[in-house]
Every structure is written in C-alpha cells, then in structure tokens.
mmCIF file of the N, C-alpha and C atoms, coordinates in Angstrom:
data_MODEL
# 
_entry.id   MODEL 
# 
loop_
_atom_site.group_PDB 
_atom_site.id 
_atom_site.type_symbol 
_atom_site.label_atom_id 
_atom_site.label_alt_id 
_atom_site.label_comp_id 
_atom_site.label_asym_id 
_atom_site.label_entity_id 
_atom_site.label_seq_id 
_atom_site.pdbx_PDB_ins_code 
_atom_site.Cartn_x 
_atom_site.Cartn_y 
_atom_site.Cartn_z 
_atom_site.occupancy 
_atom_site.B_iso_or_equiv 
_atom_site.pdbx_formal_charge 
_atom_site.auth_seq_id 
_atom_site.auth_comp_id 
_atom_site.auth_asym_id 
_atom_site.auth_atom_id 
_atom_site.pdbx_PDB_model_num 
ATOM 1   N N  . MET A 1 1  ? -18.375 182.726 -58.800 1.00 0.00 ? 1  MET A N  1 
ATOM 2   C CA . MET A 1 1  ? -17.035 183.163 -59.207 1.00 0.00 ? 1  MET A CA 1 
ATOM 3   C C  . MET A 1 1  ? -17.565 184.727 -59.306 1.00 0.00 ? 1  MET A C  1 
ATOM 4   N N  . ILE A 1 2  ? -16.811 185.232 -58.862 1.00 0.00 ? 2  ILE A N  1 
ATOM 5   C CA . ILE A 1 2  ? -16.991 186.860 -58.906 1.00 0.00 ? 2  ILE A CA 1 
ATOM 6   C C  . ILE A 1 2  ? -16.876 188.047 -60.486 1.00 0.00 ? 2  ILE A C  1 
ATOM 7   N N  . GLU A 1 3  ? -17.516 188.296 -61.008 1.00 0.00 ? 3  GLU A N  1 
ATOM 8   C CA . GLU A 1 3  ? -17.204 188.191 -62.320 1.00 0.00 ? 3  GLU A CA 1 
ATOM 9   C C  . GLU A 1 3  ? -17.014 190.060 -62.333 1.00 0.00 ? 3  GLU A C  1 
ATOM 10  N N  . LYS A 1 4  ? -17.358 191.074 -61.463 1.00 0.00 ? 4  LYS A N  1 
ATOM 11  C CA . LYS A 1 4  ? -17.484 192.270 -61.691 1.00 0.00 ? 4  LYS A CA 1 
ATOM 12  C C  . LYS A 1 4  ? -16.972 193.173 -60.301 1.00 0.00 ? 4  LYS A C  1 
ATOM 13  N N  . TYR A 1 5  ? -16.238 193.837 -60.168 1.00 0.00 ? 5  TYR A N  1 
ATOM 14  C CA . TYR A 1 5  ? -15.831 194.660 -58.699 1.00 0.00 ? 5  TYR A CA 1 
ATOM 15  C C  . TYR A 1 5  ? -16.331 195.858 -58.701 1.00 0.00 ? 5  TYR A C  1 
ATOM 16  N N  . SER A 1 6  ? -16.401 196.589 -57.547 1.00 0.00 ? 6  SER A N  1 
ATOM 17  C CA . SER A 1 6  ? -16.862 198.451 -57.971 1.00 0.00 ? 6  SER A CA 1 
ATOM 18  C C  . SER A 1 6  ? -16.029 198.784 -56.869 1.00 0.00 ? 6  SER A C  1 
ATOM 19  N N  . LEU A 1 7  ? -16.073 200.161 -56.749 1.00 0.00 ? 7  LEU A N  1 
ATOM 20  C CA . LEU A 1 7  ? -14.929 200.841 -55.822 1.00 0.00 ? 7  LEU A CA 1 
ATOM 21  C C  . LEU A 1 7  ? -16.034 201.496 -55.157 1.00 0.00 ? 7  LEU A C  1 
ATOM 22  N N  . HIS A 1 8  ? -15.887 201.804 -53.680 1.00 0.00 ? 8  HIS A N  1 
ATOM 23  C CA . HIS A 1 8  ? -16.748 202.568 -53.039 1.00 0.00 ? 8  HIS A CA 1 
ATOM 24  C C  . HIS A 1 8  ? -15.453 203.300 -51.557 1.00 0.00 ? 8  HIS A C  1 
ATOM 25  N N  . THR A 1 9  ? -16.428 204.599 -51.263 1.00 0.00 ? 9  THR A N  1 
ATOM 26  C CA . THR A 1 9  ? -15.588 205.107 -50.098 1.00 0.00 ? 9  THR A CA 1 
ATOM 27  C C  . THR A 1 9  ? -16.499 205.136 -49.222 1.00 0.00 ? 9  THR A C  1 
ATOM 28  N N  . ASN A 1 10 ? -15.812 204.675 -47.725 1.00 0.00 ? 10 ASN A N  1 
ATOM 29  C CA . ASN A 1 10 ? -16.619 204.709 -47.151 1.00 0.00 ? 10 ASN A CA 1 
ATOM 30  C C  . ASN A 1 10 ? -16.555 205.487 -45.595 1.00 0.00 ? 10 ASN A C  1 
ATOM 31  N N  . SER A 1 11 ? -15.475 206.332 -45.743 1.00 0.00 ? 11 SER A N  1 
ATOM 32  C CA . SER A 1 11 ? -15.479 207.318 -44.948 1.00 0.00 ? 11 SER A CA 1 
ATOM 33  C C  . SER A 1 11 ? -14.889 208.499 -45.470 1.00 0.00 ? 11 SER A C  1 
ATOM 34  N N  . LEU A 1 12 ? -15.289 209.781 -44.598 1.00 0.00 ? 12 LEU A N  1 
ATOM 35  C CA . LEU A 1 12 ? -14.586 211.018 -44.767 1.00 0.00 ? 12 LEU A CA 1 
ATOM 36  C C  . LEU A 1 12 ? -14.497 211.394 -43.457 1.00 0.00 ? 12 LEU A C  1 
ATOM 37  N N  . ILE A 1 13 ? -13.296 212.565 -43.412 1.00 0.00 ? 13 ILE A N  1 
ATOM 38  C CA . ILE A 1 13 ? -12.490 212.802 -42.079 1.00 0.00 ? 13 ILE A CA 1 
ATOM 39  C C  . ILE A 1 13 ? -12.783 214.501 -42.338 1.00 0.00 ? 13 ILE A C  1 
ATOM 40  N N  . VAL A 1 14 ? -13.116 215.125 -41.339 1.00 0.00 ? 14 VAL A N  1 
ATOM 41  C CA . VAL A 1 14 ? -13.170 216.761 -41.214 1.00 0.00 ? 14 VAL A CA 1 
ATOM 42  C C  . VAL A 1 14 ? -12.487 216.951 -39.887 1.00 0.00 ? 14 VAL A C  1 
ATOM 43  N N  . LYS A 1 15 ? -11.339 217.823 -40.411 1.00 0.00 ? 15 LYS A N  1 
ATOM 44  C CA . LYS A 1 15 ? -10.730 218.022 -39.344 1.00 0.00 ? 15 LYS A CA 1 
ATOM 45  C C  . LYS A 1 15 ? -10.273 219.270 -39.311 1.00 0.00 ? 15 LYS A C  1 
ATOM 46  N N  . PRO A 1 16 ? -9.744  220.054 -38.441 1.00 0.00 ? 16 PRO A N  1 
ATOM 47  C CA . PRO A 1 16 ? -9.092  221.396 -38.652 1.00 0.00 ? 16 PRO A CA 1 
ATOM 48  C C  . PRO A 1 16 ? -7.757  221.219 -39.449 1.00 0.00 ? 16 PRO A C  1 
ATOM 49  N N  . ALA A 1 17 ? -7.295  222.337 -40.299 1.00 0.00 ? 17 ALA A N  1 
ATOM 50  C CA . ALA A 1 17 ? -6.367  221.865 -41.125 1.00 0.00 ? 17 ALA A CA 1 
ATOM 51  C C  . ALA A 1 17 ? -5.215  222.788 -40.280 1.00 0.00 ? 17 ALA A C  1 
ATOM 52  N N  . GLY A 1 18 ? -4.162  221.159 -40.553 1.00 0.00 ? 18 GLY A N  1 
ATOM 53  C CA . GLY A 1 18 ? -2.569  221.347 -39.610 1.00 0.00 ? 18 GLY A CA 1 
ATOM 54  C C  . GLY A 1 18 ? -2.665  220.609 -38.608 1.00 0.00 ? 18 GLY A C  1 
ATOM 55  N N  . LEU A 1 19 ? -4.203  219.855 -38.454 1.00 0.00 ? 19 LEU A N  1 
ATOM 56  C CA . LEU A 1 19 ? -4.025  219.123 -37.168 1.00 0.00 ? 19 LEU A CA 1 
ATOM 57  C C  . LEU A 1 19 ? -3.883  217.354 -37.896 1.00 0.00 ? 19 LEU A C  1 
ATOM 58  N N  . PRO A 1 20 ? -3.457  216.364 -37.107 1.00 0.00 ? 20 PRO A N  1 
ATOM 59  C CA . PRO A 1 20 ? -3.481  215.182 -37.712 1.00 0.00 ? 20 PRO A CA 1 
ATOM 60  C C  . PRO A 1 20 ? -4.692  214.691 -37.670 1.00 0.00 ? 20 PRO A C  1 
ATOM 61  N N  . ILE A 1 21 ? -5.832  213.412 -38.297 1.00 0.00 ? 21 ILE A N  1 
ATOM 62  C CA . ILE A 1 21 ? -6.105  212.873 -38.545 1.00 0.00 ? 21 ILE A CA 1 
ATOM 63  C C  . ILE A 1 21 ? -7.096  212.114 -37.143 1.00 0.00 ? 21 ILE A C  1 
ATOM 64  N N  . TYR A 1 22 ? -6.262  211.813 -36.627 1.00 0.00 ? 22 TYR A N  1 
ATOM 65  C CA . TYR A 1 22 ? -6.525  211.175 -35.474 1.00 0.00 ? 22 TYR A CA 1 
ATOM 66  C C  . TYR A 1 22 ? -6.850  212.182 -34.051 1.00 0.00 ? 22 TYR A C  1 
ATOM 67  N N  . CYS A 1 23 ? -6.560  213.677 -34.717 1.00 0.00 ? 23 CYS A N  1 
ATOM 68  C CA . CYS A 1 23 ? -6.823  214.714 -33.599 1.00 0.00 ? 23 CYS A CA 1 
ATOM 69  C C  . CYS A 1 23 ? -8.506  214.504 -32.580 1.00 0.00 ? 23 CYS A C  1 
ATOM 70  N N  . GLU A 1 24 ? -8.417  215.053 -31.443 1.00 0.00 ? 24 GLU A N  1 
ATOM 71  C CA . GLU A 1 24 ? -9.788  214.941 -31.208 1.00 0.00 ? 24 GLU A CA 1 
ATOM 72  C C  . GLU A 1 24 ? -10.908 215.680 -32.002 1.00 0.00 ? 24 GLU A C  1 
ATOM 73  N N  . GLU A 1 25 ? -10.754 216.961 -32.157 1.00 0.00 ? 25 GLU A N  1 
ATOM 74  C CA . GLU A 1 25 ? -11.620 217.630 -33.213 1.00 0.00 ? 25 GLU A CA 1 
ATOM 75  C C  . GLU A 1 25 ? -11.746 216.947 -34.452 1.00 0.00 ? 25 GLU A C  1 
ATOM 76  N N  . ALA A 1 26 ? -10.956 216.108 -34.724 1.00 0.00 ? 26 ALA A N  1 
ATOM 77  C CA . ALA A 1 26 ? -11.684 215.368 -36.119 1.00 0.00 ? 26 ALA A CA 1 
ATOM 78  C C  . ALA A 1 26 ? -12.532 214.568 -36.224 1.00 0.00 ? 26 ALA A C  1 
ATOM 79  N N  . THR A 1 27 ? -13.520 214.985 -37.185 1.00 0.00 ? 27 THR A N  1 
ATOM 80  C CA . THR A 1 27 ? -14.565 214.308 -37.227 1.00 0.00 ? 27 THR A CA 1 
ATOM 81  C C  . THR A 1 27 ? -14.895 212.852 -38.498 1.00 0.00 ? 27 THR A C  1 
ATOM 82  N N  . THR A 1 28 ? -14.945 211.829 -38.077 1.00 0.00 ? 28 THR A N  1 
ATOM 83  C CA . THR A 1 28 ? -15.009 211.063 -38.903 1.00 0.00 ? 28 THR A CA 1 
ATOM 84  C C  . THR A 1 28 ? -16.691 210.429 -39.357 1.00 0.00 ? 28 THR A C  1 
ATOM 85  N N  . VAL A 1 29 ? -17.118 210.597 -40.655 1.00 0.00 ? 29 VAL A N  1 
ATOM 86  C CA . VAL A 1 29 ? -18.297 210.175 -41.226 1.00 0.00 ? 29 VAL A CA 1 
ATOM 87  C C  . VAL A 1 29 ? -18.338 209.178 -41.955 1.00 0.00 ? 29 VAL A C  1 
ATOM 88  N N  . SER A 1 30 ? -19.217 208.244 -41.478 1.00 0.00 ? 30 SER A N  1 
ATOM 89  C CA . SER A 1 30 ? -18.521 206.641 -42.082 1.00 0.00 ? 30 SER A CA 1 
ATOM 90  C C  . SER A 1 30 ? -19.832 205.977 -42.771 1.00 0.00 ? 30 SER A C  1 
ATOM 91  N N  . ILE A 1 31 ? -19.877 205.112 -43.337 1.00 0.00 ? 31 ILE A N  1 
ATOM 92  C CA . ILE A 1 31 ? -21.192 204.061 -43.674 1.00 0.00 ? 31 ILE A CA 1 
ATOM 93  C C  . ILE A 1 31 ? -20.560 202.655 -42.699 1.00 0.00 ? 31 ILE A C  1 
ATOM 94  N N  . ASP A 1 32 ? -22.287 202.405 -42.364 1.00 0.00 ? 32 ASP A N  1 
ATOM 95  C CA . ASP A 1 32 ? -21.647 201.241 -41.533 1.00 0.00 ? 32 ASP A CA 1 
ATOM 96  C C  . ASP A 1 32 ? -22.861 200.325 -41.675 1.00 0.00 ? 32 ASP A C  1 
ATOM 97  N N  . ASP A 1 33 ? -22.966 199.499 -41.464 1.00 0.00 ? 33 ASP A N  1 
ATOM 98  C CA . ASP A 1 33 ? -23.948 198.052 -41.299 1.00 0.00 ? 33 ASP A CA 1 
ATOM 99  C C  . ASP A 1 33 ? -24.090 197.243 -40.654 1.00 0.00 ? 33 ASP A C  1 
ATOM 100 N N  . GLU A 1 34 ? -25.093 197.065 -39.471 1.00 0.00 ? 34 GLU A N  1 
ATOM 101 C CA . GLU A 1 34 ? -24.805 196.529 -38.348 1.00 0.00 ? 34 GLU A CA 1 
ATOM 102 C C  . GLU A 1 34 ? -26.357 195.259 -38.897 1.00 0.00 ? 34 GLU A C  1 
ATOM 103 N N  . GLY A 1 35 ? -26.220 195.319 -40.229 1.00 0.00 ? 35 GLY A N  1 
ATOM 104 C CA . GLY A 1 35 ? -27.179 193.851 -40.258 1.00 0.00 ? 35 GLY A CA 1 
ATOM 105 C C  . GLY A 1 35 ? -28.538 194.350 -40.500 1.00 0.00 ? 35 GLY A C  1 
ATOM 106 N N  . GLY A 1 36 ? -28.988 195.752 -40.611 1.00 0.00 ? 36 GLY A N  1 
ATOM 107 C CA . GLY A 1 36 ? -30.328 195.977 -41.321 1.00 0.00 ? 36 GLY A CA 1 
ATOM 108 C C  . GLY A 1 36 ? -30.312 197.134 -41.704 1.00 0.00 ? 36 GLY A C  1 
ATOM 109 N N  . GLY A 1 37 ? -29.080 197.027 -42.782 1.00 0.00 ? 37 GLY A N  1 
ATOM 110 C CA . GLY A 1 37 ? -29.398 197.860 -43.820 1.00 0.00 ? 37 GLY A CA 1 
ATOM 111 C C  . GLY A 1 37 ? -27.786 198.838 -43.329 1.00 0.00 ? 37 GLY A C  1 
ATOM 112 N N  . LEU A 1 38 ? -27.628 199.755 -44.425 1.00 0.00 ? 38 LEU A N  1 
ATOM 113 C CA . LEU A 1 38 ? -26.723 200.728 -44.189 1.00 0.00 ? 38 LEU A CA 1 
ATOM 114 C C  . LEU A 1 38 ? -26.919 201.882 -43.897 1.00 0.00 ? 38 LEU A C  1 
ATOM 115 N N  . PHE A 1 39 ? -25.844 202.669 -43.112 1.00 0.00 ? 39 PHE A N  1 
ATOM 116 C CA . PHE A 1 39 ? -26.317 204.216 -42.393 1.00 0.00 ? 39 PHE A CA 1 
ATOM 117 C C  . PHE A 1 39 ? -25.300 204.988 -41.959 1.00 0.00 ? 39 PHE A C  1 
ATOM 118 N N  . VAL A 1 40 ? -25.494 206.261 -41.748 1.00 0.00 ? 40 VAL A N  1 
ATOM 119 C CA . VAL A 1 40 ? -24.150 207.151 -41.746 1.00 0.00 ? 40 VAL A CA 1 
ATOM 120 C C  . VAL A 1 40 ? -24.109 207.052 -40.511 1.00 0.00 ? 40 VAL A C  1 
ATOM 121 N N  . GLU A 1 41 ? -22.572 207.240 -40.120 1.00 0.00 ? 41 GLU A N  1 
ATOM 122 C CA . GLU A 1 41 ? -22.239 207.545 -38.913 1.00 0.00 ? 41 GLU A CA 1 
ATOM 123 C C  . GLU A 1 41 ? -21.335 208.573 -38.367 1.00 0.00 ? 41 GLU A C  1 
ATOM 124 N N  . LEU A 1 42 ? -21.625 209.375 -37.357 1.00 0.00 ? 42 LEU A N  1 
ATOM 125 C CA . LEU A 1 42 ? -20.316 210.365 -36.908 1.00 0.00 ? 42 LEU A CA 1 
ATOM 126 C C  . LEU A 1 42 ? -19.773 210.076 -36.158 1.00 0.00 ? 42 LEU A C  1 
ATOM 127 N N  . SER A 1 43 ? -18.369 210.335 -35.631 1.00 0.00 ? 43 SER A N  1 
ATOM 128 C CA . SER A 1 43 ? -17.621 209.964 -34.517 1.00 0.00 ? 43 SER A CA 1 
ATOM 129 C C  . SER A 1 43 ? -16.752 210.960 -34.226 1.00 0.00 ? 43 SER A C  1 
ATOM 130 N N  . GLN A 1 44 ? -16.464 210.980 -33.066 1.00 0.00 ? 44 GLN A N  1 
ATOM 131 C CA . GLN A 1 44 ? -14.773 211.619 -32.647 1.00 0.00 ? 44 GLN A CA 1 
ATOM 132 C C  . GLN A 1 44 ? -14.370 210.452 -31.424 1.00 0.00 ? 44 GLN A C  1 
ATOM 133 N N  . HIS A 1 45 ? -12.903 210.870 -31.420 1.00 0.00 ? 45 HIS A N  1 
ATOM 134 C CA . HIS A 1 45 ? -12.693 209.745 -30.818 1.00 0.00 ? 45 HIS A CA 1 
ATOM 135 C C  . HIS A 1 45 ? -11.886 210.688 -29.580 1.00 0.00 ? 45 HIS A C  1 
ATOM 136 N N  . HIS A 1 46 ? -12.260 210.991 -28.276 1.00 0.00 ? 46 HIS A N  1 
ATOM 137 C CA . HIS A 1 46 ? -11.827 211.973 -27.224 1.00 0.00 ? 46 HIS A CA 1 
ATOM 138 C C  . HIS A 1 46 ? -10.912 210.644 -26.762 1.00 0.00 ? 46 HIS A C  1 
ATOM 139 N N  . ALA A 1 47 ? -9.989  211.711 -25.732 1.00 0.00 ? 47 ALA A N  1 
ATOM 140 C CA . ALA A 1 47 ? -8.799  210.486 -25.279 1.00 0.00 ? 47 ALA A CA 1 
ATOM 141 C C  . ALA A 1 47 ? -9.292  210.392 -23.852 1.00 0.00 ? 47 ALA A C  1 
ATOM 142 N N  . ASP A 1 48 ? -10.720 210.870 -23.423 1.00 0.00 ? 48 ASP A N  1 
ATOM 143 C CA . ASP A 1 48 ? -10.994 210.942 -22.064 1.00 0.00 ? 48 ASP A CA 1 
ATOM 144 C C  . ASP A 1 48 ? -12.573 209.830 -22.060 1.00 0.00 ? 48 ASP A C  1 
ATOM 145 N N  . GLY A 1 49 ? -12.512 209.343 -23.203 1.00 0.00 ? 49 GLY A N  1 
ATOM 146 C CA . GLY A 1 49 ? -13.396 208.220 -23.645 1.00 0.00 ? 49 GLY A CA 1 
ATOM 147 C C  . GLY A 1 49 ? -14.957 209.340 -23.860 1.00 0.00 ? 49 GLY A C  1 
ATOM 148 N N  . ARG A 1 50 ? -15.002 210.445 -24.060 1.00 0.00 ? 50 ARG A N  1 
ATOM 149 C CA . ARG A 1 50 ? -16.492 210.760 -23.753 1.00 0.00 ? 50 ARG A CA 1 
ATOM 150 C C  . ARG A 1 50 ? -17.051 210.223 -25.395 1.00 0.00 ? 50 ARG A C  1 
ATOM 151 N N  . GLY A 1 51 ? -18.418 210.356 -25.038 1.00 0.00 ? 51 GLY A N  1 
ATOM 152 C CA . GLY A 1 51 ? -19.382 210.043 -26.411 1.00 0.00 ? 51 GLY A CA 1 
ATOM 153 C C  . GLY A 1 51 ? -19.884 211.076 -26.878 1.00 0.00 ? 51 GLY A C  1 
ATOM 154 N N  . LEU A 1 52 ? -19.246 212.126 -27.342 1.00 0.00 ? 52 LEU A N  1 
ATOM 155 C CA . LEU A 1 52 ? -19.760 213.155 -27.459 1.00 0.00 ? 52 LEU A CA 1 
ATOM 156 C C  . LEU A 1 52 ? -19.276 213.744 -29.017 1.00 0.00 ? 52 LEU A C  1 
ATOM 157 N N  . ILE A 1 53 ? -19.821 214.460 -29.487 1.00 0.00 ? 53 ILE A N  1 
ATOM 158 C CA . ILE A 1 53 ? -19.542 214.982 -30.847 1.00 0.00 ? 53 ILE A CA 1 
ATOM 159 C C  . ILE A 1 53 ? -19.890 216.609 -30.631 1.00 0.00 ? 53 ILE A C  1 
ATOM 160 N N  . THR A 1 54 ? -18.470 217.623 -31.169 1.00 0.00 ? 54 THR A N  1 
ATOM 161 C CA . THR A 1 54 ? -18.575 218.832 -30.907 1.00 0.00 ? 54 THR A CA 1 
ATOM 162 C C  . THR A 1 54 ? -18.659 219.437 -32.413 1.00 0.00 ? 54 THR A C  1 
ATOM 163 N N  . VAL A 1 55 ? -18.974 220.363 -32.774 1.00 0.00 ? 55 VAL A N  1 
ATOM 164 C CA . VAL A 1 55 ? -18.897 221.027 -33.832 1.00 0.00 ? 55 VAL A CA 1 
ATOM 165 C C  . VAL A 1 55 ? -19.015 222.444 -33.528 1.00 0.00 ? 55 VAL A C  1 
ATOM 166 N N  . VAL A 1 56 ? -17.971 222.912 -34.659 1.00 0.00 ? 56 VAL A N  1 
ATOM 167 C CA . VAL A 1 56 ? -17.712 224.610 -34.721 1.00 0.00 ? 56 VAL A CA 1 
ATOM 168 C C  . VAL A 1 56 ? -18.188 225.064 -36.006 1.00 0.00 ? 56 VAL A C  1 
ATOM 169 N N  . TYR A 1 57 ? -19.275 226.196 -36.046 1.00 0.00 ? 57 TYR A N  1 
ATOM 170 C CA . TYR A 1 57 ? -19.889 226.713 -37.110 1.00 0.00 ? 57 TYR A CA 1 
ATOM 171 C C  . TYR A 1 57 ? -18.551 226.372 -38.688 1.00 0.00 ? 57 TYR A C  1 
ATOM 172 N N  . GLU A 1 58 ? -17.434 226.938 -38.711 1.00 0.00 ? 58 GLU A N  1 
ATOM 173 C CA . GLU A 1 58 ? -16.716 226.882 -39.998 1.00 0.00 ? 58 GLU A CA 1 
ATOM 174 C C  . GLU A 1 58 ? -16.609 225.239 -40.441 1.00 0.00 ? 58 GLU A C  1 
ATOM 175 N N  . GLU A 1 59 ? -16.730 224.415 -39.487 1.00 0.00 ? 59 GLU A N  1 
ATOM 176 C CA . GLU A 1 59 ? -17.137 223.113 -40.077 1.00 0.00 ? 59 GLU A CA 1 
ATOM 177 C C  . GLU A 1 59 ? -18.026 222.266 -40.620 1.00 0.00 ? 59 GLU A C  1 
ATOM 178 N N  . TRP A 1 60 ? -19.170 223.152 -39.916 1.00 0.00 ? 60 TRP A N  1 
ATOM 179 C CA . TRP A 1 60 ? -20.437 222.345 -40.387 1.00 0.00 ? 60 TRP A CA 1 
ATOM 180 C C  . TRP A 1 60 ? -20.660 222.262 -41.597 1.00 0.00 ? 60 TRP A C  1 
ATOM 181 N N  . PRO A 1 61 ? -20.241 223.105 -42.862 1.00 0.00 ? 61 PRO A N  1 
ATOM 182 C CA . PRO A 1 61 ? -20.681 222.553 -44.247 1.00 0.00 ? 61 PRO A CA 1 
ATOM 183 C C  . PRO A 1 61 ? -19.965 221.301 -44.947 1.00 0.00 ? 61 PRO A C  1 
ATOM 184 N N  . LEU A 1 62 ? -18.896 221.451 -44.684 1.00 0.00 ? 62 LEU A N  1 
ATOM 185 C CA . LEU A 1 62 ? -17.719 220.426 -44.466 1.00 0.00 ? 62 LEU A CA 1 
ATOM 186 C C  . LEU A 1 62 ? -18.747 219.140 -44.127 1.00 0.00 ? 62 LEU A C  1 
ATOM 187 N N  . ILE A 1 63 ? -19.571 219.087 -42.646 1.00 0.00 ? 63 ILE A N  1 
ATOM 188 C CA . ILE A 1 63 ? -19.819 217.667 -42.145 1.00 0.00 ? 63 ILE A CA 1 
ATOM 189 C C  . ILE A 1 63 ? -21.072 217.569 -42.742 1.00 0.00 ? 63 ILE A C  1 
ATOM 190 N N  . VAL A 1 64 ? -21.917 218.615 -43.241 1.00 0.00 ? 64 VAL A N  1 
ATOM 191 C CA . VAL A 1 64 ? -22.651 218.148 -44.248 1.00 0.00 ? 64 VAL A CA 1 
ATOM 192 C C  . VAL A 1 64 ? -22.584 217.560 -45.405 1.00 0.00 ? 64 VAL A C  1 
ATOM 193 N N  . ALA A 1 65 ? -21.312 218.450 -46.301 1.00 0.00 ? 65 ALA A N  1 
ATOM 194 C CA . ALA A 1 65 ? -21.481 217.745 -47.143 1.00 0.00 ? 65 ALA A CA 1 
ATOM 195 C C  . ALA A 1 65 ? -20.744 216.360 -47.702 1.00 0.00 ? 65 ALA A C  1 
ATOM 196 N N  . ALA A 1 66 ? -20.247 216.042 -46.257 1.00 0.00 ? 66 ALA A N  1 
ATOM 197 C CA . ALA A 1 66 ? -19.660 214.681 -46.227 1.00 0.00 ? 66 ALA A CA 1 
ATOM 198 C C  . ALA A 1 66 ? -20.728 213.798 -45.626 1.00 0.00 ? 66 ALA A C  1 
ATOM 199 N N  . VAL A 1 67 ? -21.791 214.004 -44.659 1.00 0.00 ? 67 VAL A N  1 
ATOM 200 C CA . VAL A 1 67 ? -22.657 213.348 -44.544 1.00 0.00 ? 67 VAL A CA 1 
ATOM 201 C C  . VAL A 1 67 ? -23.611 212.765 -45.932 1.00 0.00 ? 67 VAL A C  1 
ATOM 202 N N  . ASN A 1 68 ? -24.154 214.001 -46.994 1.00 0.00 ? 68 ASN A N  1 
ATOM 203 C CA . ASN A 1 68 ? -24.392 214.030 -48.354 1.00 0.00 ? 68 ASN A CA 1 
ATOM 204 C C  . ASN A 1 68 ? -23.754 213.217 -49.237 1.00 0.00 ? 68 ASN A C  1 
ATOM 205 N N  . ALA A 1 69 ? -22.494 213.174 -49.097 1.00 0.00 ? 69 ALA A N  1 
ATOM 206 C CA . ALA A 1 69 ? -21.698 212.136 -49.787 1.00 0.00 ? 69 ALA A CA 1 
ATOM 207 C C  . ALA A 1 69 ? -21.648 210.487 -49.366 1.00 0.00 ? 69 ALA A C  1 
ATOM 208 N N  . MET A 1 70 ? -22.099 210.489 -48.059 1.00 0.00 ? 70 MET A N  1 
ATOM 209 C CA . MET A 1 70 ? -21.700 208.767 -47.958 1.00 0.00 ? 70 MET A CA 1 
ATOM 210 C C  . MET A 1 70 ? -23.491 208.665 -48.176 1.00 0.00 ? 70 MET A C  1 
ATOM 211 N N  . PHE A 1 71 ? -24.338 209.282 -47.881 1.00 0.00 ? 71 PHE A N  1 
ATOM 212 C CA . PHE A 1 71 ? -25.688 208.642 -48.479 1.00 0.00 ? 71 PHE A CA 1 
ATOM 213 C C  . PHE A 1 71 ? -25.875 208.711 -50.224 1.00 0.00 ? 71 PHE A C  1 
ATOM 214 N N  . GLU A 1 72 ? -24.900 209.832 -50.620 1.00 0.00 ? 72 GLU A N  1 
ATOM 215 C CA . GLU A 1 72 ? -24.980 209.321 -52.049 1.00 0.00 ? 72 GLU A CA 1 
ATOM 216 C C  . GLU A 1 72 ? -23.980 207.999 -52.240 1.00 0.00 ? 72 GLU A C  1 
ATOM 217 N N  . GLU A 1 73 ? -23.218 207.635 -51.883 1.00 0.00 ? 73 GLU A N  1 
ATOM 218 C CA . GLU A 1 73 ? -22.489 206.157 -51.993 1.00 0.00 ? 73 GLU A CA 1 
ATOM 219 C C  . GLU A 1 73 ? -23.647 205.269 -51.259 1.00 0.00 ? 73 GLU A C  1 
ATOM 220 N N  . ILE A 1 74 ? -24.182 205.204 -50.065 1.00 0.00 ? 74 ILE A N  1 
ATOM 221 C CA . ILE A 1 74 ? -25.319 204.318 -50.039 1.00 0.00 ? 74 ILE A CA 1 
ATOM 222 C C  . ILE A 1 74 ? -25.990 203.823 -50.979 1.00 0.00 ? 74 ILE A C  1 
ATOM 223 N N  . ALA A 1 75 ? -26.387 205.060 -51.901 1.00 0.00 ? 75 ALA A N  1 
ATOM 224 C CA . ALA A 1 75 ? -27.222 204.772 -52.648 1.00 0.00 ? 75 ALA A CA 1 
ATOM 225 C C  . ALA A 1 75 ? -26.898 203.975 -53.759 1.00 0.00 ? 75 ALA A C  1 
ATOM 226 N N  . LYS A 1 76 ? -25.351 204.220 -54.243 1.00 0.00 ? 76 LYS A N  1 
ATOM 227 C CA . LYS A 1 76 ? -24.865 203.684 -55.453 1.00 0.00 ? 76 LYS A CA 1 
ATOM 228 C C  . LYS A 1 76 ? -24.719 202.126 -54.955 1.00 0.00 ? 76 LYS A C  1 
ATOM 229 N N  . ILE A 1 77 ? -24.348 201.683 -53.635 1.00 0.00 ? 77 ILE A N  1 
ATOM 230 C CA . ILE A 1 77 ? -24.169 200.646 -53.020 1.00 0.00 ? 77 ILE A CA 1 
ATOM 231 C C  . ILE A 1 77 ? -25.492 199.877 -53.333 1.00 0.00 ? 77 ILE A C  1 
ATOM 232 N N  . GLU A 1 78 ? -26.630 200.348 -52.862 1.00 0.00 ? 78 GLU A N  1 
ATOM 233 C CA . GLU A 1 78 ? -27.851 199.698 -52.752 1.00 0.00 ? 78 GLU A CA 1 
ATOM 234 C C  . GLU A 1 78 ? -28.373 199.545 -54.542 1.00 0.00 ? 78 GLU A C  1 
ATOM 235 N N  . ALA A 1 79 ? -28.194 200.387 -55.135 1.00 0.00 ? 79 ALA A N  1 
ATOM 236 C CA . ALA A 1 79 ? -28.430 200.063 -56.475 1.00 0.00 ? 79 ALA A CA 1 
ATOM 237 C C  . ALA A 1 79 ? -27.737 199.184 -57.262 1.00 0.00 ? 79 ALA A C  1 
ATOM 238 N N  . GLU A 1 80 ? -26.542 198.646 -56.878 1.00 0.00 ? 80 GLU A N  1 
ATOM 239 C CA . GLU A 1 80 ? -25.363 197.988 -57.524 1.00 0.00 ? 80 GLU A CA 1 
ATOM 240 C C  . GLU A 1 80 ? -26.207 196.857 -56.800 1.00 0.00 ? 80 GLU A C  1 
ATOM 241 N N  . ASP A 1 81 ? -26.998 196.636 -55.843 1.00 0.00 ? 81 ASP A N  1 
ATOM 242 C CA . ASP A 1 81 ? -27.108 195.321 -55.275 1.00 0.00 ? 81 ASP A CA 1 
ATOM 243 C C  . ASP A 1 81 ? -28.516 194.538 -55.771 1.00 0.00 ? 81 ASP A C  1 
ATOM 244 N N  . LYS A 1 82 ? -29.228 195.544 -56.443 1.00 0.00 ? 82 LYS A N  1 
ATOM 245 C CA . LYS A 1 82 ? -30.255 195.096 -57.100 1.00 0.00 ? 82 LYS A CA 1 
ATOM 246 C C  . LYS A 1 82 ? -30.184 194.365 -58.431 1.00 0.00 ? 82 LYS A C  1 
# 
C-alpha cells in the first residue's frame, strides 16, 4: 500500500514570449529515465524533423536555469527513493 505521495515537476519550456509552447523555437527541458537512472533532456520539435537544438543568446540564461531546476528535481527524487 502506498502511504505517501510526492509532487515533482518533470519538464519546463523556454519559449519566445507571445508564441505557443509548441512553436519550433520552444525548448523543452525535461527529466527522463531509460532504465539506467534519471537524466536531463533538451528537445525542440521542428516541422521538418530536424534533430537540432538552436539557442539564441537571450534564452540561454533561462535554459541554464531550467536545466539546473531539473537536476535539483532529480536530486529530490533520488533522495526520496533512499
């Protein structure tokens, strides 16, 4: 029986103001796990299927903050599992 729950954020989106979250310029910073432990993944979704992430100077500090936030969340999750 599960006796307690916890709340976790598993992704953040950095995007230009005024554009939708699914625009090509939106960068998703997320936590993922493929069975070998948690890690941070950055992704963008381009209509042409390109596997490329582009970053402009103005968004870099937000991407860094999002990556740091996801690593902090990983630390909380891993500490909870101990």
